[in-house]
Each structure stands twice: as C-alpha cells, then as structure tokens.
N, CA and C atoms of all chains as a GROMACS GRO file, in nm:
protein
  510
    1ALA      N    1  14.573   0.031  -3.638
    1ALA     CA    2  14.551  -0.036  -3.764
    1ALA      C    3  14.486   0.001  -3.852
    2ASP      N    4  14.494  -0.022  -3.994
    2ASP     CA    5  14.426   0.048  -4.092
    2ASP      C    6  14.384  -0.046  -4.177
    3PRO      N    7  14.201  -0.073  -4.146
    3PRO     CA    8  14.151  -0.175  -4.211
    3PRO      C    9  14.171  -0.151  -4.371
    4LYS      N   10  14.152  -0.038  -4.414
    4LYS     CA   11  14.188   0.016  -4.582
    4LYS      C   12  14.307  -0.068  -4.618
    5ALA      N   13  14.419  -0.046  -4.563
    5ALA     CA   14  14.570  -0.088  -4.600
    5ALA      C   15  14.545  -0.235  -4.604
    6GLY      N   16  14.460  -0.276  -4.483
    6GLY     CA   17  14.425  -0.451  -4.464
    6GLY      C   18  14.394  -0.501  -4.570
    7ARG      N   19  14.268  -0.419  -4.620
    7ARG     CA   20  14.191  -0.459  -4.747
    7ARG      C   21  14.258  -0.492  -4.878
    8GLN      N   22  14.361  -0.422  -4.881
    8GLN     CA   23  14.476  -0.386  -5.007
    8GLN      C   24  14.554  -0.528  -4.998
    9LYS      N   25  14.598  -0.545  -4.874
    9LYS     CA   26  14.680  -0.668  -4.838
    9LYS      C   27  14.593  -0.782  -4.864
   10ALA      N   28  14.464  -0.787  -4.853
   10ALA     CA   29  14.417  -0.907  -4.858
   10ALA      C   30  14.384  -0.976  -4.991
   11LEU      N   31  14.406  -0.837  -5.081
   11LEU     CA   32  14.416  -0.912  -5.234
   11LEU      C   33  14.509  -1.040  -5.199
   12GLN      N   34  14.602  -1.047  -5.148
   12GLN     CA   35  14.702  -1.183  -5.159
   12GLN      C   36  14.623  -1.295  -5.101
   13CYS      N   37  14.515  -1.286  -4.992
   13CYS     CA   38  14.473  -1.370  -4.900
   13CYS      C   39  14.309  -1.428  -4.989
   14GLN      N   40  14.283  -1.379  -5.119
   14GLN     CA   41  14.140  -1.361  -5.141
   14GLN      C   42  14.122  -1.533  -5.209
   15THR      N   43  14.217  -1.573  -5.264
   15THR     CA   44  14.185  -1.704  -5.296
   15THR      C   45  14.165  -1.812  -5.237
   16CYS      N   46  14.220  -1.800  -5.099
   16CYS     CA   47  14.198  -1.904  -5.003
   16CYS      C   48  14.050  -1.810  -4.928
   17HIS      N   49  14.067  -1.723  -4.869
   17HIS     CA   50  13.997  -1.674  -4.761
   17HIS      C   51  13.894  -1.562  -4.823
   18GLY      N   52  13.901  -1.539  -4.951
   18GLY     CA   53  13.794  -1.451  -5.013
   18GLY      C   54  13.834  -1.297  -4.982
   19LEU      N   55  13.791  -1.213  -5.063
   19LEU     CA   56  13.798  -1.047  -4.985
   19LEU      C   57  13.704  -1.034  -4.915
   20ASP      N   58  13.592  -1.105  -4.903
   20ASP     CA   59  13.488  -1.103  -4.853
   20ASP      C   60  13.483  -1.204  -4.710
   21GLY      N   61  13.588  -1.249  -4.722
   21GLY     CA   62  13.611  -1.334  -4.575
   21GLY      C   63  13.524  -1.450  -4.591
   22ARG      N   64  13.500  -1.502  -4.688
   22ARG     CA   65  13.401  -1.628  -4.672
   22ARG      C   66  13.491  -1.722  -4.764
   23SER      N   67  13.527  -1.813  -4.708
   23SER     CA   68  13.635  -1.936  -4.701
   23SER      C   69  13.601  -1.964  -4.865
   24LYS      N   70  13.702  -1.985  -4.963
   24LYS     CA   71  13.682  -2.019  -5.080
   24LYS      C   72  13.728  -2.165  -5.091
   25LEU      N   73  13.812  -2.245  -4.985
   25LEU     CA   74  13.869  -2.367  -4.978
   25LEU      C   75  13.822  -2.453  -4.829
   26PRO      N   76  13.791  -2.546  -4.859
   26PRO     CA   77  13.761  -2.639  -4.720
   26PRO      C   78  13.862  -2.628  -4.636
   27GLU      N   79  13.962  -2.591  -4.664
   27GLU     CA   80  14.077  -2.601  -4.553
   27GLU      C   81  14.083  -2.481  -4.484
   28ALA      N   82  14.067  -2.398  -4.579
   28ALA     CA   83  14.052  -2.207  -4.491
   28ALA      C   84  13.946  -2.167  -4.406
   29PRO      N   85  13.959  -2.132  -4.315
   29PRO     CA   86  13.848  -2.077  -4.239
   29PRO      C   87  13.763  -1.945  -4.307
   30ASN      N   88  13.644  -1.922  -4.259
   30ASN     CA   89  13.590  -1.807  -4.271
   30ASN      C   90  13.641  -1.674  -4.199
   31LEU      N   91  13.685  -1.580  -4.194
   31LEU     CA   92  13.772  -1.463  -4.148
   31LEU      C   93  13.634  -1.334  -4.127
   32ALA      N   94  13.543  -1.357  -4.226
   32ALA     CA   95  13.432  -1.245  -4.205
   32ALA      C   96  13.399  -1.233  -4.049
   33GLY      N   97  13.430  -1.077  -3.995
   33GLY     CA   98  13.349  -1.056  -3.872
   33GLY      C   99  13.442  -1.119  -3.771
   34GLN      N  100  13.546  -1.190  -3.788
   34GLN     CA  101  13.632  -1.284  -3.678
   34GLN      C  102  13.650  -1.188  -3.552
   35VAL      N  103  13.700  -1.239  -3.458
   35VAL     CA  104  13.733  -1.140  -3.335
   35VAL      C  105  13.887  -1.101  -3.360
   36GLU      N  106  13.922  -0.966  -3.361
   36GLU     CA  107  14.039  -0.907  -3.433
   36GLU      C  108  14.166  -0.966  -3.358
   37THR      N  109  14.148  -0.939  -3.243
   37THR     CA  110  14.271  -0.997  -3.155
   37THR      C  111  14.284  -1.149  -3.202
   38TYR      N  112  14.212  -1.241  -3.217
   38TYR     CA  113  14.238  -1.372  -3.277
   38TYR      C  114  14.308  -1.391  -3.377
   39LEU      N  115  14.230  -1.279  -3.464
   39LEU     CA  116  14.335  -1.269  -3.584
   39LEU      C  117  14.444  -1.230  -3.562
   40ALA      N  118  14.479  -1.118  -3.501
   40ALA     CA  119  14.617  -1.110  -3.519
   40ALA      C  120  14.693  -1.201  -3.450
   41LYS      N  121  14.652  -1.282  -3.334
   41LYS     CA  122  14.721  -1.384  -3.258
   41LYS      C  123  14.783  -1.500  -3.370
   42ALA      N  124  14.667  -1.523  -3.446
   42ALA     CA  125  14.693  -1.653  -3.534
   42ALA      C  126  14.810  -1.607  -3.650
   43LEU      N  127  14.801  -1.474  -3.676
   43LEU     CA  128  14.881  -1.473  -3.791
   43LEU      C  129  15.017  -1.459  -3.736
   44LYS      N  130  15.017  -1.380  -3.602
   44LYS     CA  131  15.163  -1.382  -3.543
   44LYS      C  132  15.201  -1.537  -3.532
   45ASP      N  133  15.109  -1.623  -3.483
   45ASP     CA  134  15.160  -1.764  -3.427
   45ASP      C  135  15.231  -1.835  -3.586
   46TYR      N  136  15.144  -1.787  -3.662
   46TYR     CA  137  15.205  -1.851  -3.807
   46TYR      C  138  15.328  -1.792  -3.829
   47LYS      N  139  15.342  -1.660  -3.803
   47LYS     CA  140  15.489  -1.598  -3.857
   47LYS      C  141  15.569  -1.631  -3.791
   48THR      N  142  15.574  -1.645  -3.614
   48THR     CA  143  15.673  -1.720  -3.518
   48THR      C  144  15.671  -1.879  -3.526
   49GLY      N  145  15.593  -1.945  -3.601
   49GLY     CA  146  15.568  -2.068  -3.593
   49GLY      C  147  15.545  -2.164  -3.506
   50ALA      N  148  15.497  -2.054  -3.384
   50ALA     CA  149  15.397  -2.125  -3.275
   50ALA      C  150  15.309  -2.236  -3.344
   51ARG      N  151  15.240  -2.138  -3.440
   51ARG     CA  152  15.131  -2.244  -3.485
   51ARG      C  153  15.166  -2.279  -3.648
   52LYS      N  154  15.165  -2.408  -3.696
   52LYS     CA  155  15.188  -2.468  -3.830
   52LYS      C  156  15.093  -2.508  -3.930
   53ASN      N  157  15.098  -2.429  -4.065
   53ASN     CA  158  14.988  -2.482  -4.155
   53ASN      C  159  15.091  -2.484  -4.298
   54ASP      N  160  15.056  -2.571  -4.381
   54ASP     CA  161  15.156  -2.585  -4.499
   54ASP      C  162  15.141  -2.431  -4.564
   55MET      N  163  15.028  -2.380  -4.561
   55MET     CA  164  15.029  -2.241  -4.642
   55MET      C  165  15.058  -2.116  -4.562
   56MET      N  166  14.977  -2.145  -4.459
   56MET     CA  167  15.004  -2.014  -4.352
   56MET      C  168  15.153  -2.008  -4.314
   57SER      N  169  15.227  -2.111  -4.306
   57SER     CA  170  15.384  -2.094  -4.247
   57SER      C  171  15.475  -2.011  -4.355
   58VAL      N  172  15.403  -2.025  -4.490
   58VAL     CA  173  15.473  -1.991  -4.575
   58VAL      C  174  15.437  -1.834  -4.626
   59VAL      N  175  15.308  -1.800  -4.586
   59VAL     CA  176  15.251  -1.672  -4.606
   59VAL      C  177  15.311  -1.571  -4.492
   60ALA      N  178  15.272  -1.607  -4.396
   60ALA     CA  179  15.269  -1.500  -4.278
   60ALA      C  180  15.421  -1.436  -4.251
   61PRO      N  181  15.520  -1.540  -4.279
   61PRO     CA  182  15.690  -1.496  -4.239
   61PRO      C  183  15.690  -1.366  -4.291
   62ASN      N  184  15.627  -1.326  -4.415
   62ASN     CA  185  15.670  -1.216  -4.529
   62ASN      C  186  15.574  -1.103  -4.438
   63LEU      N  187  15.493  -1.112  -4.382
   63LEU     CA  188  15.367  -1.019  -4.343
   63LEU      C  189  15.477  -0.892  -4.211
   64SER      N  190  15.449  -0.768  -4.218
   64SER     CA  191  15.506  -0.732  -4.113
   64SER      C  192  15.391  -0.711  -3.974
   65ASP      N  193  15.440  -0.641  -3.887
   65ASP     CA  194  15.365  -0.626  -3.764
   65ASP      C  195  15.239  -0.555  -3.827
   66ALA      N  196  15.293  -0.454  -3.902
   66ALA     CA  197  15.166  -0.349  -3.941
   66ALA      C  198  15.068  -0.427  -4.016
   67ASP      N  199  15.128  -0.523  -4.100
   67ASP     CA  200  15.006  -0.570  -4.244
   67ASP      C  201  14.931  -0.691  -4.128
   68ILE      N  202  15.006  -0.754  -4.040
   68ILE     CA  203  14.930  -0.841  -3.954
   68ILE      C  204  14.814  -0.774  -3.862
   69ALA      N  205  14.820  -0.641  -3.836
   69ALA     CA  206  14.749  -0.546  -3.762
   69ALA      C  207  14.609  -0.519  -3.844
   70ASP      N  208  14.654  -0.481  -3.972
   70ASP     CA  209  14.567  -0.420  -4.088
   70ASP      C  210  14.499  -0.506  -4.126
   71LEU      N  211  14.560  -0.650  -4.153
   71LEU     CA  212  14.441  -0.783  -4.194
   71LEU      C  213  14.359  -0.782  -4.098
   72ALA      N  214  14.407  -0.803  -3.978
   72ALA     CA  215  14.326  -0.816  -3.885
   72ALA      C  216  14.170  -0.748  -3.850
   73ALA      N  217  14.240  -0.595  -3.882
   73ALA     CA  218  14.144  -0.500  -3.868
   73ALA      C  219  14.035  -0.486  -3.981
   74TYR      N  220  14.100  -0.535  -4.087
   74TYR     CA  221  14.011  -0.541  -4.215
   74TYR      C  222  13.871  -0.675  -4.187
   75TYR      N  223  13.949  -0.804  -4.148
   75TYR     CA  224  13.868  -0.901  -4.157
   75TYR      C  225  13.783  -0.893  -4.057
   76ALA      N  226  13.804  -0.830  -3.970
   76ALA     CA  227  13.716  -0.810  -3.840
   76ALA      C  228  13.603  -0.698  -3.867
   77SER      N  229  13.634  -0.632  -3.964
   77SER     CA  230  13.535  -0.502  -3.982
   77SER      C  231  13.452  -0.569  -4.051
   78ILE      N  232  13.453  -0.677  -4.130
   78ILE     CA  233  13.342  -0.737  -4.194
   78ILE      C  234  13.232  -0.752  -4.157
   79GLU      N  235  13.085  -0.680  -4.162
   79GLU     CA  236  12.988  -0.709  -4.094
   79GLU      C  237  12.934  -0.853  -4.107
   80VAL      N  238  12.886  -0.913  -4.039
   80VAL     CA  239  12.884  -1.060  -3.995
   80VAL      C  240  12.710  -1.040  -3.914
   81GLU      N  241  12.598  -1.093  -3.959
   81GLU     CA  242  12.502  -1.092  -3.901
   81GLU      C  243  12.463  -1.251  -3.849
   82VAL      N  244  12.450  -1.301  -3.728
   82VAL     CA  245  12.443  -1.472  -3.702
   82VAL      C  246  12.268  -1.450  -3.714
   83LYS      N  247  12.229  -1.572  -3.761
   83LYS     CA  248  12.079  -1.592  -3.753
   83LYS      C  249  12.082  -1.674  -3.578
   84ARG      N  250  11.983  -1.653  -3.520
   84ARG     CA  251  11.935  -1.737  -3.430
   84ARG      C  252  11.925  -1.901  -3.442
   85PRO      N  253  12.022  -1.989  -3.378
   85PRO     CA  254  12.020  -2.098  -3.421
   85PRO      C  255  11.905  -2.174  -3.369
   86ALA      N  256  12.763  -3.680  -3.869
   86ALA     CA  257  12.752  -3.580  -3.755
   86ALA      C  258  12.655  -3.550  -3.702
   87ASP      N  259  12.622  -3.519  -3.568
   87ASP     CA  260  12.471  -3.517  -3.538
   87ASP      C  261  12.514  -3.356  -3.410
   88PRO      N  262  12.450  -3.246  -3.526
   88PRO     CA  263  12.454  -3.138  -3.505
   88PRO      C  264  12.384  -3.082  -3.351
   89LYS      N  265  12.298  -3.185  -3.328
   89LYS     CA  266  12.158  -3.186  -3.200
   89LYS      C  267  12.252  -3.204  -3.091
   90ALA      N  268  12.332  -3.325  -3.111
   90ALA     CA  269  12.408  -3.369  -3.018
   90ALA      C  270  12.540  -3.269  -2.981
   91GLY      N  271  12.606  -3.225  -3.085
   91GLY     CA  272  12.661  -3.091  -3.096
   91GLY      C  273  12.626  -3.002  -2.983
   92ARG      N  274  12.483  -2.950  -3.027
   92ARG     CA  275  12.431  -2.854  -2.932
   92ARG      C  276  12.423  -2.867  -2.817
   93GLN      N  277  12.423  -2.981  -2.768
   93GLN     CA  278  12.421  -3.057  -2.638
   93GLN      C  279  12.548  -3.032  -2.550
   94LYS      N  280  12.638  -3.064  -2.630
   94LYS     CA  281  12.785  -3.082  -2.579
   94LYS      C  282  12.855  -2.920  -2.559
   95ALA      N  283  12.814  -2.838  -2.660
   95ALA     CA  284  12.836  -2.685  -2.673
   95ALA      C  285  12.819  -2.654  -2.541
   96LEU      N  286  12.699  -2.679  -2.460
   96LEU     CA  287  12.673  -2.620  -2.347
   96LEU      C  288  12.765  -2.576  -2.238
   97GLN      N  289  12.891  -2.689  -2.272
   97GLN     CA  290  13.019  -2.687  -2.230
   97GLN      C  291  13.112  -2.562  -2.276
   98CYS      N  292  13.084  -2.511  -2.402
   98CYS     CA  293  13.174  -2.417  -2.461
   98CYS      C  294  13.130  -2.283  -2.488
   99GLN      N  295  12.994  -2.266  -2.423
   99GLN     CA  296  12.916  -2.098  -2.443
   99GLN      C  297  12.974  -2.040  -2.337
  100THR      N  298  13.049  -2.049  -2.258
  100THR     CA  299  13.112  -1.959  -2.177
  100THR      C  300  13.186  -1.844  -2.244
  101CYS      N  301  13.300  -1.915  -2.323
  101CYS     CA  302  13.385  -1.838  -2.410
  101CYS      C  303  13.315  -1.827  -2.554
  102HIS      N  304  13.246  -1.927  -2.640
  102HIS     CA  305  13.219  -1.932  -2.751
  102HIS      C  306  13.064  -1.901  -2.770
  103GLY      N  307  13.013  -1.914  -2.659
  103GLY     CA  308  12.869  -1.894  -2.661
  103GLY      C  309  12.795  -2.002  -2.756
  104LEU      N  310  12.628  -2.032  -2.750
  104LEU     CA  311  12.553  -2.139  -2.792
  104LEU      C  312  12.562  -2.118  -2.920
  105ASP      N  313  12.577  -1.949  -2.932
  105ASP     CA  314  12.520  -1.901  -3.077
  105ASP      C  315  12.640  -1.889  -3.141
  106GLY      N  316  12.763  -1.917  -3.087
  106GLY     CA  317  12.895  -1.897  -3.169
  106GLY      C  318  12.941  -1.780  -3.186
  107ARG      N  319  12.896  -1.682  -3.109
  107ARG     CA  320  12.936  -1.547  -3.094
  107ARG      C  321  13.021  -1.544  -2.983
  108SER      N  322  13.147  -1.521  -3.014
  108SER     CA  323  13.284  -1.492  -2.881
  108SER      C  324  13.212  -1.412  -2.776
  109LYS      N  325  13.237  -1.460  -2.668
  109LYS     CA  326  13.224  -1.410  -2.539
  109LYS      C  327  13.334  -1.364  -2.444
  110LEU      N  328  13.437  -1.400  -2.508
  110LEU     CA  329  13.571  -1.339  -2.432
  110LEU      C  330  13.668  -1.273  -2.579
  111PRO      N  331  13.785  -1.193  -2.552
  111PRO     CA  332  13.832  -1.142  -2.658
  111PRO      C  333  13.933  -1.253  -2.723
  112GLU      N  334  13.999  -1.344  -2.634
  112GLU     CA  335  14.066  -1.438  -2.669
  112GLU      C  336  13.983  -1.561  -2.778
  113ALA      N  337  13.836  -1.571  -2.764
  113ALA     CA  338  13.769  -1.677  -2.810
  113ALA      C  339  13.723  -1.620  -2.944
  114PRO      N  340  13.760  -1.715  -3.043
  114PRO     CA  341  13.691  -1.683  -3.168
  114PRO      C  342  13.572  -1.681  -3.204
  115ASN      N  343  13.504  -1.603  -3.274
  115ASN     CA  344  13.353  -1.647  -3.316
  115ASN      C  345  13.371  -1.786  -3.422
  116LEU      N  346  13.269  -1.874  -3.370
  116LEU     CA  347  13.253  -2.008  -3.446
  116LEU      C  348  13.124  -1.994  -3.543
  117ALA      N  349  13.044  -1.963  -3.472
  117ALA     CA  350  12.895  -1.939  -3.592
  117ALA      C  351  12.964  -1.986  -3.735
  118GLY      N  352  12.898  -2.042  -3.814
  118GLY     CA  353  12.891  -2.064  -3.946
  118GLY      C  354  13.022  -2.084  -4.015
  119GLN      N  355  13.121  -2.130  -3.894
  119GLN     CA  356  13.284  -2.140  -3.946
  119GLN      C  357  13.262  -2.275  -4.063
  120VAL      N  358  13.391  -2.310  -4.112
  120VAL     CA  359  13.390  -2.419  -4.196
  120VAL      C  360  13.415  -2.556  -4.111
  121GLU      N  361  13.328  -2.673  -4.130
  121GLU     CA  362  13.313  -2.748  -4.072
  121GLU      C  363  13.486  -2.821  -4.076
  122THR      N  364  13.506  -2.858  -4.144
  122THR     CA  365  13.631  -2.936  -4.153
  122THR      C  366  13.714  -2.852  -4.090
  123TYR      N  367  13.753  -2.724  -4.081
  123TYR     CA  368  13.845  -2.668  -4.018
  123TYR      C  369  13.823  -2.642  -3.841
  124LEU      N  370  13.705  -2.650  -3.836
  124LEU     CA  371  13.659  -2.652  -3.660
  124LEU      C  372  13.683  -2.813  -3.636
  125ALA      N  373  13.646  -2.923  -3.725
  125ALA     CA  374  13.698  -3.036  -3.648
  125ALA      C  375  13.848  -3.062  -3.661
  126LYS      N  376  13.934  -2.993  -3.746
  126LYS     CA  377  14.087  -2.996  -3.744
  126LYS      C  378  14.119  -2.943  -3.653
  127ALA      N  379  14.079  -2.799  -3.598
  127ALA     CA  380  14.115  -2.719  -3.465
  127ALA      C  381  14.088  -2.800  -3.330
  128LEU      N  382  13.975  -2.866  -3.332
  128LEU     CA  383  13.980  -2.944  -3.221
  128LEU      C  384  14.065  -3.047  -3.189
  129LYS      N  385  14.038  -3.142  -3.304
  129LYS     CA  386  14.167  -3.252  -3.322
  129LYS      C  387  14.283  -3.227  -3.293
  130ASP      N  388  14.350  -3.102  -3.314
  130ASP     CA  389  14.470  -3.026  -3.318
  130ASP      C  390  14.484  -2.983  -3.183
  131TYR      N  391  14.359  -2.953  -3.106
  131TYR     CA  392  14.420  -2.902  -2.952
  131TYR      C  393  14.393  -3.044  -2.880
  132LYS      N  394  14.333  -3.141  -2.935
  132LYS     CA  395  14.326  -3.294  -2.849
  132LYS      C  396  14.428  -3.335  -2.880
  133THR      N  397  14.551  -3.363  -2.964
  133THR     CA  398  14.682  -3.410  -3.008
  133THR      C  399  14.758  -3.305  -2.932
  134GLY      N  400  14.728  -3.209  -2.950
  134GLY     CA  401  14.845  -3.150  -2.900
  134GLY      C  402  14.930  -3.022  -2.999
  135ALA      N  403  14.869  -3.066  -3.139
  135ALA     CA  404  14.960  -3.011  -3.245
  135ALA      C  405  14.932  -2.871  -3.245
  136ARG      N  406  14.829  -2.832  -3.174
  136ARG     CA  407  14.790  -2.669  -3.154
  136ARG      C  408  14.763  -2.653  -3.016
  137LYS      N  409  14.829  -2.560  -2.956
  137LYS     CA  410  14.844  -2.546  -2.796
  137LYS      C  411  14.753  -2.429  -2.746
  138ASN      N  412  14.679  -2.425  -2.673
  138ASN     CA  413  14.603  -2.308  -2.628
  138ASN      C  414  14.555  -2.318  -2.471
  139ASP      N  415  14.590  -2.229  -2.384
  139ASP     CA  416  14.579  -2.243  -2.243
  139ASP      C  417  14.465  -2.341  -2.174
  140MET      N  418  14.345  -2.274  -2.264
  140MET     CA  419  14.195  -2.332  -2.237
  140MET      C  420  14.189  -2.450  -2.311
  141MET      N  421  14.202  -2.441  -2.459
  141MET     CA  422  14.163  -2.533  -2.529
  141MET      C  423  14.259  -2.697  -2.515
  142SER      N  424  14.348  -2.650  -2.486
  142SER     CA  425  14.446  -2.761  -2.447
  142SER      C  426  14.389  -2.872  -2.318
  143VAL      N  427  14.315  -2.798  -2.235
  143VAL     CA  428  14.251  -2.869  -2.132
  143VAL      C  429  14.128  -2.929  -2.174
  144VAL      N  430  14.065  -2.845  -2.257
  144VAL     CA  431  13.885  -2.894  -2.275
  144VAL      C  432  13.922  -3.011  -2.357
  145ALA      N  433  13.974  -3.000  -2.475
  145ALA     CA  434  13.967  -3.100  -2.585
  145ALA      C  435  14.011  -3.239  -2.556
  146PRO      N  436  14.134  -3.246  -2.496
  146PRO     CA  437  14.127  -3.407  -2.461
  146PRO      C  438  14.012  -3.484  -2.408
  147ASN      N  439  13.925  -3.407  -2.325
  147ASN     CA  440  13.784  -3.500  -2.297
  147ASN      C  441  13.713  -3.505  -2.393
  148LEU      N  442  13.750  -3.449  -2.524
  148LEU     CA  443  13.621  -3.494  -2.623
  148LEU      C  444  13.667  -3.585  -2.706
  149SER      N  445  13.563  -3.696  -2.737
  149SER     CA  446  13.564  -3.810  -2.821
  149SER      C  447  13.555  -3.796  -2.963
  150ASP      N  448  13.611  -3.841  -3.047
  150ASP     CA  449  13.613  -3.824  -3.182
  150ASP      C  450  13.458  -3.759  -3.231
  151ALA      N  451  13.359  -3.808  -3.167
  151ALA     CA  452  13.209  -3.816  -3.197
  151ALA      C  453  13.186  -3.644  -3.149
  152ASP      N  454  13.221  -3.658  -3.047
  152ASP     CA  455  13.191  -3.495  -2.986
  152ASP      C  456  13.245  -3.418  -3.064
  153ILE      N  457  13.375  -3.419  -3.099
  153ILE     CA  458  13.459  -3.350  -3.187
  153ILE      C  459  13.376  -3.316  -3.333
  154ALA      N  460  13.315  -3.413  -3.380
  154ALA     CA  461  13.240  -3.408  -3.545
  154ALA      C  462  13.113  -3.328  -3.496
  155ASP      N  463  13.039  -3.386  -3.408
  155ASP     CA  464  12.908  -3.312  -3.340
  155ASP      C  465  12.884  -3.172  -3.329
  156LEU      N  466  13.014  -3.108  -3.246
  156LEU     CA  467  13.058  -2.987  -3.206
  156LEU      C  468  13.061  -2.928  -3.334
  157ALA      N  469  13.168  -2.958  -3.456
  157ALA     CA  470  13.203  -2.915  -3.541
  157ALA      C  471  13.058  -2.881  -3.629
  158ALA      N  472  12.998  -2.990  -3.662
  158ALA     CA  473  12.863  -2.982  -3.728
  158ALA      C  474  12.789  -2.888  -3.683
  159TYR      N  475  12.735  -2.889  -3.536
  159TYR     CA  476  12.654  -2.806  -3.445
  159TYR      C  477  12.697  -2.638  -3.500
  160TYR      N  478  12.833  -2.604  -3.488
  160TYR     CA  479  12.885  -2.477  -3.527
  160TYR      C  480  12.864  -2.407  -3.647
  161ALA      N  481  12.929  -2.489  -3.733
  161ALA     CA  482  12.916  -2.490  -3.850
  161ALA      C  483  12.770  -2.466  -3.920
  162SER      N  484  12.648  -2.522  -3.848
  162SER     CA  485  12.539  -2.529  -3.901
  162SER      C  486  12.463  -2.386  -3.855
  163ILE      N  487  12.503  -2.321  -3.758
  163ILE     CA  488  12.497  -2.203  -3.748
  163ILE      C  489  12.480  -2.079  -3.887
  164GLU      N  490  12.353  -2.011  -3.881
  164GLU     CA  491  12.347  -1.972  -4.025
  164GLU      C  492  12.386  -1.826  -3.986
  165VAL      N  493  12.486  -1.806  -4.060
  165VAL     CA  494  12.560  -1.641  -4.072
  165VAL      C  495  12.509  -1.582  -4.212
  166GLU      N  496  12.522  -1.454  -4.237
  166GLU     CA  497  12.510  -1.364  -4.336
  166GLU      C  498  12.599  -1.272  -4.334
  167VAL      N  499  12.694  -1.252  -4.446
  167VAL     CA  500  12.818  -1.195  -4.435
  167VAL      C  501  12.744  -1.045  -4.556
  168LYS      N  502  12.785  -0.929  -4.473
  168LYS     CA  503  12.707  -0.825  -4.574
  168LYS      C  504  12.847  -0.779  -4.614
  169ARG      N  505  12.843  -0.727  -4.751
  169ARG     CA  506  12.902  -0.682  -4.825
  169ARG      C  507  12.992  -0.585  -4.781
  170PRO      N  508  13.158  -0.620  -4.771
  170PRO     CA  509  13.224  -0.509  -4.732
  170PRO      C  510  13.242  -0.376  -4.788
   0.00000   0.00000   0.00000
C-alpha cells in the first residue's frame, strides 16, 4: 500500500476526518494512528454495505481496493503519542 | 458520564483494547482519545446489532447504557498527541 497516494486520496476525507486524522465533526472518528487492518476493514465494510453510515455508504463505494489500502496506510502512518492515563 | 467508573469497566476491555486504549490485537482498534460520541454510538450499535463483530456482539449486550456512557467517556479522556504528518 502507498501512504503517499493515500494522503492524496485523503484530500477528499479531510472535511470530516482532517488530513491530520483528527476528527472535524462529532460523528466522525479520529483516524490518526489507527490500526491499519481495522481502517481497511471499516472501508471495505462500508463499500460492501456490511456496515452502514449516511456519509460513508456514499463515499466508500467509489473507492477501489487500492484506494482503500492506501488510505488505511496513510492514516495509520500518522504518528500518535498516547499519554499515560 | 463517569470516566472513573469507565476505567473500572475497561478492565474487561483491556485484553484487546488495552487500559491505555492502544490496541493489543490486529483486529481491535485503538480507542485512546477517540471521539466520545463515536465510541458511544459504536457500543450502542454493537448492543442493538446494528453493527456486528464476532467479539463485540457478545460483549456489548451485557453493557448497560451507563456502562456505555462511562466507557466512552473513559477512553475519550485518554490524552493523545497527534504529530504533524
């Protein structure tokens, strides 16, 4: 997967998810540093309809498998530091 | 919602999600610093069956609405710093 291509593709995601992966809307989750396989599965499920969401069910079907892999790689690659709770 | 009670409840979640909200398994997402409303909605959907997952569909139905609110508050409260991509 190509995180650089994913970053390019993420220009379409930034309104809700941000290019930095920090949510810009209360319904949208943070994606920064998320688990890559989890991100890919979420996008695949929105594409197949296994998972439904007003916004994502419209966006995901237009994504190719390569787009999905690249987007997952990009957002997973964003470095995140978790402070001790 | 009570993040402290959520932390107590999260003792049951730590095997996959960690008490620090950093995923311990490739299928499990990171929860640290996630959007609180998103976390609550995910748990509610797993509880009602609107969203399905082998593990979560078993775990979530045992959670009360208060548990869900407290868990969402706890994991959302974990401080996370996103480094500039």
